[in-house]
Backbone as a chain_set.jsonl record, in Angstrom:
{"seq": "VLAHTPPVVVHVPAGLRAGQHVPLVLGLHGAGQDARGFEGESNFTQVADEHRFVVAYPQSWRARGFWKYPEADNRRSGLRLLRAAIDGVARVACVDRGRVLVTGISSGGRMTYAAGCELADRILAIAPVSGGTRQLPPCHPARPISVLDVHGTADRILPISAKRCAISNGIR", "coords": {"N": [[0.847, -0.883, -0.27], [0.681, 2.214, -0.874], [1.755, 5.495, 0.351], [-0.027, 8.34, 1.231], [-2.155, 8.375, -0.832], [-5.581, 6.86, -1.609], [-6.07, 3.415, -0.432], [-3.615, 1.442, -2.387], [-3.221, -1.738, -3.295], [-0.742, -3.932, -3.81], [0.711, -6.257, -5.575], [3.621, -8.358, -5.58], [4.894, -10.97, -7.453], [6.562, -13.79, -5.989], [9.916, -14.764, -6.081], [11.106, -13.322, -7.913], [14.029, -12.432, -9.905], [16.501, -10.522, -8.6], [16.524, -7.039, -9.653], [15.409, -7.66, -11.997], [13.213, -6.667, -14.256], [9.81, -6.179, -14.795], [6.446, -6.335, -16.311], [3.8, -4.03, -15.398], [0.558, -4.12, -14.396], [-2.346, -2.345, -13.745], [-5.3, -2.705, -12.162], [-8.374, -1.87, -12.174], [-11.031, -1.475, -9.857], [-14.914, -1.915, -10.317], [-17.696, 0.256, -9.813], [-19.027, 0.238, -6.719], [-17.299, -1.62, -5.632], [-14.125, -2.307, -4.225], [-10.576, -1.903, -4.036], [-9.517, -4.401, -2.927], [-11.74, -6.175, -3.019], [-11.869, -6.373, -5.918], [-9.476, -7.579, -6.653], [-9.716, -10.099, -5.452], [-11.86, -10.888, -6.914], [-11.008, -10.674, -9.671], [-8.806, -12.43, -10.241], [-6.288, -11.662, -11.066], [-4.111, -11.761, -9.285], [-3.227, -14.26, -9.014], [-2.683, -14.771, -11.86], [-0.717, -12.984, -12.173], [1.438, -14.114, -10.644], [1.786, -16.579, -12.081], [2.627, -15.543, -14.802], [4.419, -13.693, -14.298], [4.464, -10.778, -13.464], [4.087, -7.558, -11.921], [1.156, -6.628, -10.12], [-1.171, -3.881, -9.536], [-3.62, -2.554, -7.517], [-5.507, 0.008, -7.337], [-7.594, 2.114, -5.254], [-10.409, 3.931, -5.611], [-10.809, 7.266, -5.01], [-13.495, 8.103, -4.71], [-16.787, 8.135, -3.134], [-18.5, 4.932, -2.863], [-16.885, 3.606, -4.453], [-16.881, 4.487, -7.185], [-15.326, 5.745, -10.312], [-14.495, 8.656, -11.826], [-14.612, 10.504, -14.854], [-15.066, 12.702, -17.461], [-12.955, 14.682, -15.119], [-12.317, 17.631, -13.15], [-8.605, 18.429, -13.0], [-7.299, 17.784, -10.122], [-6.029, 17.201, -6.666], [-7.107, 15.203, -5.898], [-8.004, 13.612, -8.006], [-8.883, 10.899, -10.364], [-7.059, 10.221, -12.254], [-4.677, 11.447, -11.319], [-4.271, 9.818, -9.199], [-3.909, 7.249, -10.594], [-1.393, 8.082, -11.937], [0.322, 8.263, -9.587], [0.083, 5.799, -8.644], [1.481, 4.349, -10.564], [3.958, 5.6, -10.422], [4.625, 5.177, -7.57], [4.431, 2.387, -7.416], [6.723, 1.699, -9.061], [8.901, 2.916, -7.74], [9.025, 0.819, -5.526], [9.295, -1.663, -6.926], [10.66, -3.671, -9.361], [9.87, -2.493, -12.242], [9.002, -2.565, -15.404], [8.992, 0.19, -17.135], [8.186, 0.538, -19.7], [6.155, -1.253, -20.337], [3.559, -1.034, -19.19], [0.394, -1.671, -18.135], [-3.082, -1.072, -18.26], [-6.333, -2.184, -16.816], [-9.88, -2.637, -16.346], [-12.987, -2.828, -14.818], [-16.46, -1.978, -15.7], [-17.186, 0.818, -14.208], [-14.542, 1.179, -13.494], [-13.608, 0.502, -16.102], [-14.322, 2.468, -17.564], [-12.573, 4.458, -16.501], [-10.344, 3.323, -17.315], [-10.319, 3.888, -20.124], [-10.315, 6.354, -19.97], [-7.307, 6.366, -18.834], [-6.141, 5.547, -21.134], [-6.537, 7.645, -22.755], [-5.467, 9.995, -21.556], [-3.048, 9.328, -20.235], [-1.179, 8.166, -22.213], [1.352, 8.509, -22.549], [2.54, 7.11, -20.661], [1.572, 4.656, -20.54], [1.51, 1.366, -22.109], [-0.815, -0.259, -23.169], [-4.453, -0.582, -22.883], [-7.216, -2.359, -21.401], [-10.38, -2.343, -21.314], [-13.242, -3.56, -19.441], [-16.448, -4.017, -19.91], [-16.873, -1.0, -19.908], [-18.322, 2.051, -19.831], [-18.763, 4.135, -22.571], [-20.079, 6.216, -23.704], [-20.163, 8.994, -23.045], [-17.649, 9.974, -23.161], [-15.12, 12.713, -23.447], [-13.759, 14.23, -26.128], [-10.738, 12.175, -27.371], [-7.292, 12.516, -27.2], [-4.559, 10.867, -27.426], [-1.332, 11.126, -26.411], [0.485, 9.533, -27.833], [-0.246, 6.423, -30.102], [-1.653, 3.725, -28.573], [-2.191, 0.391, -27.625], [-5.543, -1.381, -27.636], [-7.773, -3.328, -26.027], [-10.986, -4.073, -26.079], [-13.532, -5.103, -24.058], [-16.624, -6.485, -23.735], [-19.629, -7.88, -23.041], [-22.758, -9.278, -24.505], [-24.96, -9.698, -22.957], [-24.748, -8.055, -20.73], [-26.574, -6.184, -18.32], [-26.532, -4.261, -16.579], [-24.76, -2.022, -17.987], [-25.469, -1.974, -21.034], [-24.512, -3.267, -24.227], [-25.558, -1.845, -26.318], [-25.209, 0.715, -25.315], [-22.822, 1.691, -25.459], [-20.169, 3.487, -27.271], [-18.07, 3.539, -29.812], [-14.836, 3.317, -28.924], [-12.811, 3.887, -30.825], [-13.552, 5.618, -32.802], [-13.59, 7.731, -31.042], [-10.949, 8.672, -30.611], [-9.128, 7.18, -29.534], [-6.753, 4.618, -30.921]], "CA": [[0.1, 0.071, 0.15], [1.209, 3.324, -1.077], [1.512, 6.402, 1.237], [-0.552, 9.78, 0.442], [-3.29, 7.878, -1.544], [-6.106, 5.884, -1.068], [-5.216, 2.107, -0.689], [-3.195, 0.544, -3.584], [-2.992, -2.941, -3.026], [0.247, -4.297, -4.632], [1.197, -7.821, -5.443], [4.712, -8.583, -6.399], [5.077, -12.591, -7.371], [7.658, -14.258, -5.259], [10.801, -15.27, -6.669], [11.645, -12.34, -9.242], [15.355, -12.211, -9.603], [16.886, -8.999, -8.341], [16.863, -6.312, -10.885], [14.613, -8.159, -13.187], [12.18, -5.71, -14.802], [8.59, -6.975, -15.168], [5.36, -5.37, -16.601], [2.985, -3.703, -14.267], [-0.918, -4.072, -14.534], [-3.128, -1.682, -12.942], [-6.546, -3.384, -12.212], [-9.265, -0.751, -11.663], [-12.329, -2.051, -9.616], [-15.918, -1.254, -10.613], [-18.624, 0.834, -8.952], [-19.733, -0.83, -5.596], [-16.274, -2.493, -5.304], [-12.917, -1.842, -3.771], [-9.447, -2.732, -4.42], [-9.391, -5.96, -2.288], [-12.891, -6.957, -3.442], [-11.509, -6.67, -7.309], [-8.322, -8.414, -6.644], [-10.316, -11.293, -5.177], [-12.747, -11.446, -8.193], [-10.325, -10.701, -10.913], [-7.899, -13.522, -10.279], [-5.008, -11.248, -11.588], [-2.833, -11.76, -8.354], [-2.739, -15.452, -9.305], [-2.189, -14.674, -13.189], [0.598, -12.168, -12.128], [2.402, -15.095, -10.144], [1.916, -17.472, -13.227], [3.178, -15.058, -15.926], [5.568, -12.996, -13.836], [4.13, -9.33, -13.544], [3.353, -6.978, -10.726], [-0.156, -5.912, -10.303], [-1.562, -3.004, -8.362], [-5.088, -2.362, -7.57], [-5.751, 1.485, -6.695], [-8.72, 2.304, -4.49], [-10.995, 5.215, -5.912], [-11.27, 8.451, -3.796], [-15.011, 8.455, -4.538], [-17.714, 7.216, -2.422], [-19.239, 3.818, -3.283], [-16.199, 3.032, -5.398], [-16.911, 5.135, -8.393], [-14.388, 6.426, -11.048], [-15.025, 10.031, -12.534], [-13.866, 10.92, -15.856], [-13.747, 13.793, -16.996], [-13.144, 15.689, -13.919], [-11.31, 18.779, -13.068], [-7.619, 18.021, -12.464], [-7.297, 18.03, -8.576], [-5.041, 16.365, -6.039], [-7.746, 13.745, -5.697], [-8.697, 13.109, -9.293], [-8.58, 9.558, -10.562], [-5.878, 10.266, -13.281], [-3.453, 11.703, -10.439], [-4.23, 8.477, -8.415], [-3.081, 6.389, -11.52], [0.098, 8.456, -12.082], [0.811, 8.129, -8.473], [0.236, 4.54, -8.348], [2.555, 4.101, -11.362], [5.39, 6.028, -9.683], [4.764, 4.45, -6.332], [4.775, 0.865, -7.543], [7.896, 1.674, -9.674], [9.817, 3.243, -6.41], [9.266, -0.321, -4.632], [9.229, -2.986, -7.548], [11.467, -3.356, -10.483], [8.808, -2.087, -13.33], [9.529, -2.151, -16.836], [7.885, 1.406, -17.336], [7.551, 0.684, -20.99], [5.097, -2.209, -20.223], [2.566, -0.636, -18.156], [-1.121, -1.968, -18.948], [-4.351, -0.62, -17.361], [-7.497, -2.776, -17.045], [-10.927, -2.219, -15.294], [-14.368, -3.031, -15.165], [-17.524, -1.043, -15.392], [-16.661, 2.368, -13.694], [-13.094, 0.955, -13.723], [-13.285, 0.165, -17.563], [-14.34, 3.849, -17.969], [-11.276, 5.035, -15.981], [-9.263, 2.705, -18.107], [-10.497, 4.629, -21.12], [-9.339, 7.82, -19.339], [-6.011, 6.274, -18.806], [-5.77, 5.528, -22.605], [-6.716, 9.02, -23.684], [-4.692, 10.947, -20.904], [-1.872, 8.496, -19.736], [-0.525, 7.291, -23.252], [2.828, 8.645, -22.494], [3.213, 6.355, -19.547], [1.124, 3.065, -20.643], [1.575, 0.764, -23.294], [-2.082, -0.639, -23.535], [-5.638, -0.721, -22.078], [-8.229, -3.233, -21.845], [-11.587, -1.892, -20.407], [-14.149, -4.404, -19.449], [-17.767, -3.249, -19.835], [-16.713, 0.31, -19.506], [-19.02, 3.007, -20.769], [-17.983, 5.365, -23.364], [-20.863, 7.067, -24.614], [-20.106, 10.456, -22.835], [-16.269, 10.369, -22.832], [-14.947, 13.702, -24.107], [-12.597, 13.902, -27.366], [-9.493, 11.751, -26.897], [-6.314, 12.607, -28.102], [-3.387, 10.543, -26.736], [0.028, 11.595, -26.652], [0.841, 8.302, -28.736], [-0.914, 5.35, -30.195], [-1.618, 2.579, -27.61], [-3.046, -0.923, -27.986], [-6.718, -1.471, -26.801], [-8.473, -4.57, -26.215], [-12.295, -3.775, -25.582], [-14.37, -6.323, -23.908], [-18.038, -6.193, -23.444], [-20.744, -8.925, -23.219], [-23.846, -8.847, -25.066], [-25.805, -10.053, -21.959], [-24.793, -7.15, -19.604], [-27.925, -5.597, -18.045], [-26.07, -2.719, -16.166], [-24.502, -1.271, -19.171], [-26.053, -2.739, -22.298], [-23.583, -3.002, -25.319], [-26.074, -0.723, -27.133], [-24.822, 2.144, -24.819], [-21.327, 1.914, -25.946], [-19.853, 4.296, -28.415], [-16.907, 2.962, -30.26], [-13.554, 4.136, -28.541], [-11.978, 4.304, -31.903], [-14.249, 7.002, -32.924], [-13.358, 8.865, -29.927], [-9.642, 8.728, -30.764], [-8.175, 5.769, -29.328], [-6.434, 3.774, -32.07]], "C": [[1.036, 1.128, 0.055], [0.786, 4.559, 0.002], [0.663, 7.604, 0.321], [-1.528, 9.674, -0.763], [-4.073, 7.202, -1.08], [-5.465, 4.406, -1.198], [-4.958, 1.763, -2.167], [-2.632, -0.491, -3.31], [-1.87, -3.41, -4.164], [0.754, -5.675, -4.494], [2.457, -8.016, -6.477], [5.097, -10.114, -6.395], [6.435, -12.646, -6.753], [8.739, -14.837, -6.143], [11.528, -14.445, -7.815], [13.041, -12.368, -8.853], [15.705, -10.777, -9.324], [17.307, -8.255, -9.381], [15.931, -6.662, -12.087], [13.219, -7.194, -13.228], [11.048, -6.292, -15.401], [7.621, -5.974, -15.519], [4.43, -5.229, -15.225], [1.62, -3.495, -15.02], [-1.537, -3.259, -13.535], [-4.525, -2.279, -13.134], [-7.494, -2.308, -11.374], [-10.579, -1.422, -11.268], [-13.52, -1.249, -10.25], [-16.741, -0.459, -9.496], [-18.984, -0.338, -7.97], [-18.717, -1.677, -5.03], [-15.018, -1.659, -4.6], [-11.933, -2.504, -4.158], [-9.293, -4.17, -3.997], [-10.512, -6.767, -2.972], [-12.521, -7.309, -5.097], [-10.287, -7.502, -7.208], [-8.845, -9.76, -6.383], [-11.068, -11.765, -6.394], [-11.939, -11.444, -9.4], [-9.513, -11.799, -11.015], [-6.478, -12.949, -10.947], [-3.91, -11.53, -10.668], [-2.419, -13.298, -8.881], [-2.231, -15.595, -10.925], [-0.8, -13.938, -13.095], [1.616, -13.283, -11.686], [2.84, -16.06, -11.462], [2.868, -16.962, -14.442], [4.137, -13.952, -15.497], [5.338, -11.43, -14.052], [3.627, -8.983, -12.2], [2.061, -6.453, -11.022], [-0.665, -5.076, -8.986], [-3.081, -2.589, -8.721], [-5.455, -1.255, -6.684], [-7.32, 1.394, -6.333], [-9.313, 3.603, -4.962], [-11.193, 5.938, -4.795], [-12.527, 8.359, -3.729], [-15.677, 7.453, -4.044], [-18.324, 6.139, -3.504], [-18.12, 3.356, -4.525], [-16.325, 3.553, -6.874], [-15.669, 5.761, -8.932], [-15.103, 7.598, -11.717], [-14.185, 10.288, -13.632], [-14.948, 11.46, -16.748], [-14.294, 14.357, -15.672], [-12.016, 16.676, -13.972], [-9.867, 17.953, -12.591], [-7.312, 18.662, -11.088], [-6.259, 16.961, -7.884], [-5.704, 15.067, -5.64], [-8.64, 13.184, -6.967], [-8.227, 11.694, -9.561], [-7.213, 9.537, -11.54], [-4.691, 10.581, -12.368], [-3.175, 10.572, -9.675], [-3.457, 7.551, -9.248], [-1.823, 6.665, -11.7], [0.795, 8.179, -11.05], [1.205, 6.69, -8.153], [1.386, 3.919, -9.076], [3.979, 4.264, -10.822], [5.487, 5.413, -8.477], [5.374, 3.124, -6.509], [6.474, 0.788, -7.913], [9.133, 1.959, -8.751], [10.023, 1.68, -5.712], [9.495, -1.52, -5.368], [10.019, -2.753, -8.652], [10.257, -3.492, -11.604], [9.355, -1.751, -14.378], [8.575, -0.845, -17.224], [7.605, 1.402, -18.821], [6.549, -0.533, -21.392], [4.16, -2.04, -18.961], [1.389, -0.816, -18.688], [-2.081, -1.46, -17.707], [-5.547, -1.399, -17.835], [-8.475, -2.442, -16.01], [-12.136, -2.585, -15.728], [-15.39, -2.209, -14.885], [-16.963, 0.265, -15.172], [-15.247, 2.283, -13.802], [-12.858, 0.925, -15.213], [-13.372, 1.635, -17.952], [-13.303, 4.607, -17.636], [-10.289, 4.419, -16.867], [-9.309, 3.194, -19.351], [-9.541, 6.015, -20.927], [-7.754, 7.537, -19.234], [-5.366, 6.206, -20.204], [-5.512, 6.811, -23.216], [-5.427, 9.983, -22.834], [-3.153, 10.442, -20.251], [-0.873, 7.898, -20.824], [0.97, 7.382, -23.261], [3.238, 7.912, -21.434], [2.735, 5.003, -19.501], [1.138, 2.598, -21.958], [0.128, 0.176, -24.042], [-3.035, -0.612, -22.6], [-6.435, -1.891, -22.566], [-9.461, -3.165, -20.701], [-12.414, -2.878, -20.705], [-15.485, -3.719, -19.279], [-17.881, -1.846, -19.111], [-17.797, 1.139, -20.406], [-18.348, 4.233, -21.466], [-18.924, 6.374, -23.946], [-20.668, 8.622, -24.348], [-18.674, 10.757, -22.676], [-16.181, 11.775, -23.722], [-14.022, 13.131, -25.191], [-11.204, 13.368, -26.733], [-8.444, 12.094, -27.809], [-4.859, 12.322, -27.524], [-2.204, 10.889, -27.263], [0.934, 10.533, -27.852], [-0.003, 7.219, -28.956], [-0.532, 4.29, -29.088], [-2.571, 1.357, -28.224], [-4.492, -0.853, -26.959], [-7.239, -2.894, -27.099], [-9.935, -4.369, -25.49], [-13.028, -4.921, -25.263], [-15.801, -5.894, -23.394], [-19.099, -7.368, -23.811], [-22.094, -8.282, -23.795], [-25.04, -8.937, -23.995], [-25.765, -8.977, -20.651], [-25.946, -6.194, -19.536], [-27.658, -4.064, -17.378], [-25.791, -1.793, -17.177], [-24.564, -2.051, -20.358], [-24.979, -2.293, -23.568], [-24.046, -1.795, -26.156], [-25.739, 0.845, -26.647], [-23.565, 2.568, -24.911], [-21.183, 2.719, -27.217], [-18.421, 3.862, -28.794], [-15.576, 3.992, -29.676], [-12.788, 4.514, -29.783], [-12.264, 5.491, -32.521], [-14.019, 8.077, -31.992], [-11.87, 9.163, -29.723], [-8.59, 8.113, -30.155], [-7.886, 4.942, -30.545], [-5.52, 2.607, -31.533]], "O": [[2.074, 1.116, 0.717], [-0.358, 4.605, 0.454], [0.693, 7.743, -0.902], [-1.726, 10.6, -1.55], [-3.712, 6.664, -0.033], [-4.502, 4.197, -1.935], [-5.838, 1.777, -3.027], [-1.438, -0.396, -3.024], [-2.144, -3.246, -5.353], [1.158, -6.153, -3.434], [2.434, -7.903, -7.703], [5.613, -10.546, -5.364], [7.3, -11.785, -6.916], [8.288, -15.493, -7.081], [12.422, -14.923, -8.513], [13.348, -12.337, -7.661], [15.085, -9.896, -9.92], [18.288, -8.591, -10.046], [15.792, -5.897, -13.042], [12.388, -7.092, -12.325], [11.186, -6.896, -16.465], [7.803, -4.817, -15.141], [4.347, -6.026, -14.291], [1.533, -2.839, -16.058], [-1.22, -3.509, -12.372], [-4.928, -2.356, -14.295], [-7.349, -2.007, -10.189], [-11.261, -1.924, -12.162], [-13.323, -0.113, -10.68], [-16.4, -0.578, -8.319], [-19.182, -1.514, -8.277], [-18.997, -2.419, -4.089], [-15.053, -0.433, -4.493], [-12.106, -3.629, -4.627], [-8.938, -5.027, -4.807], [-10.287, -7.882, -3.443], [-12.846, -8.41, -5.54], [-10.321, -8.348, -8.102], [-8.41, -10.645, -7.121], [-10.922, -12.903, -6.84], [-12.231, -12.31, -10.225], [-9.511, -12.233, -12.167], [-5.628, -13.758, -11.318], [-2.773, -11.563, -11.138], [-1.232, -13.476, -9.154], [-1.429, -16.485, -11.207], [0.132, -14.244, -13.838], [2.642, -13.381, -12.359], [4.012, -16.246, -11.791], [3.693, -17.695, -14.989], [4.653, -13.287, -16.396], [6.083, -10.864, -14.851], [2.967, -9.718, -11.466], [1.846, -5.87, -12.085], [-0.609, -5.428, -7.808], [-3.578, -2.37, -9.825], [-5.69, -1.427, -5.488], [-8.133, 0.739, -6.986], [-8.592, 4.555, -4.663], [-11.647, 5.476, -3.748], [-12.954, 8.529, -2.587], [-15.475, 6.256, -4.25], [-18.574, 6.391, -4.683], [-18.573, 2.764, -5.504], [-15.768, 2.875, -7.738], [-14.923, 6.312, -8.123], [-16.256, 7.458, -12.125], [-12.976, 10.307, -13.405], [-15.89, 10.679, -16.874], [-15.442, 14.484, -15.245], [-11.008, 16.577, -14.671], [-9.971, 16.946, -11.891], [-7.107, 19.868, -10.946], [-5.767, 16.024, -8.513], [-5.123, 14.084, -5.179], [-9.671, 12.514, -6.911], [-7.201, 11.309, -8.999], [-6.39, 8.642, -11.351], [-3.653, 9.975, -12.632], [-2.008, 10.261, -9.438], [-2.434, 7.046, -8.786], [-1.005, 5.745, -11.672], [1.95, 7.814, -11.271], [2.247, 6.342, -7.597], [2.168, 3.144, -8.525], [4.88, 3.428, -10.767], [6.629, 5.021, -8.24], [6.428, 2.727, -6.013], [7.3, 0.096, -7.318], [10.208, 1.382, -8.916], [11.166, 1.368, -5.376], [9.874, -2.496, -4.721], [10.123, -1.574, -8.992], [9.751, -4.599, -11.79], [10.124, -0.793, -14.461], [7.422, -1.042, -17.605], [6.801, 2.236, -19.235], [6.205, -0.749, -22.554], [4.085, -2.783, -17.982], [1.15, -0.199, -19.727], [-1.817, -1.48, -16.505], [-5.854, -1.38, -19.027], [-8.104, -2.018, -14.916], [-12.383, -2.673, -16.931], [-15.334, -1.629, -13.801], [-16.246, 0.758, -16.043], [-14.659, 3.289, -14.2], [-11.773, 1.388, -15.563], [-12.477, 2.055, -18.685], [-13.002, 5.501, -18.428], [-9.324, 5.124, -17.16], [-8.249, 3.001, -19.946], [-8.542, 6.475, -21.479], [-6.976, 8.441, -19.537], [-4.264, 6.7, -20.441], [-4.584, 7.088, -23.976], [-4.57, 10.586, -23.48], [-2.3, 11.238, -19.859], [0.108, 7.241, -20.474], [1.717, 6.576, -23.817], [4.436, 8.031, -21.178], [3.203, 4.187, -18.707], [0.816, 3.328, -22.895], [-0.011, 0.165, -25.265], [-2.656, -0.613, -21.429], [-6.426, -2.351, -23.708], [-9.507, -3.719, -19.602], [-12.546, -3.253, -21.87], [-15.553, -2.816, -18.445], [-18.596, -1.536, -18.158], [-18.036, 0.834, -21.575], [-17.589, 5.068, -20.975], [-18.502, 7.305, -24.632], [-20.939, 9.445, -25.222], [-18.399, 11.788, -22.062], [-17.021, 11.986, -24.597], [-13.598, 11.976, -25.244], [-10.63, 13.942, -25.808], [-8.589, 12.008, -29.029], [-4.084, 13.222, -27.2], [-2.024, 10.96, -28.479], [1.88, 10.904, -28.546], [-0.648, 6.917, -27.952], [0.625, 4.032, -28.757], [-3.446, 1.448, -29.085], [-4.514, -0.394, -25.817], [-7.145, -3.478, -28.178], [-9.962, -4.531, -24.27], [-13.192, -5.764, -26.144], [-15.935, -4.928, -22.643], [-19.273, -7.65, -24.996], [-22.455, -7.117, -23.628], [-26.044, -8.253, -24.193], [-26.579, -9.035, -19.729], [-26.277, -5.497, -20.495], [-28.313, -3.039, -17.567], [-26.501, -0.794, -17.295], [-23.625, -2.799, -20.629], [-24.703, -1.115, -23.796], [-23.29, -0.937, -26.613], [-25.916, 1.871, -27.304], [-23.193, 3.671, -24.512], [-22.007, 2.621, -28.127], [-17.603, 3.882, -27.874], [-15.427, 5.176, -29.978], [-12.1, 5.533, -29.712], [-11.402, 6.331, -32.777], [-14.284, 9.25, -32.256], [-11.528, 9.844, -28.756], [-7.4, 8.424, -30.22], [-8.861, 4.572, -31.198], [-5.103, 1.744, -32.306]]}, "num_chains": 1, "name": "protein.A"}
């Protein structure tokens, strides 16, 4: 857990060689969840152990676990929290800064899109899951990033018909 932010649960696989730089995955919980709950439900910790990467689970500042984007840049903005999480984890673990990825579900999926738009200079790829994109502002990433967009047709909370293609919004 990092200081001066909401909780950021960090998992470093056992047995990494000293100085070995590995990818970092940020896993963003959905609304109504918290970082620990998403850690348990996502199975990323076990996948990180198997595939040798560090995974961090930031906790949103907002009530009931919502992530907000767009929002004014302030010391409690979600994007500042993600920047701080990347920097903080890199200080305590050997992270390959060229292989930072962000994923999240629902509200965390929406924040994942925000990371793709606003943090493209710091991340390699995003993988939003069931993230709503209908009201995202125009996106002008600093550089192209990879995107894997996952959404099920049976989602009743955020139906696929409510999605707007991220490509038309500037993420390529």
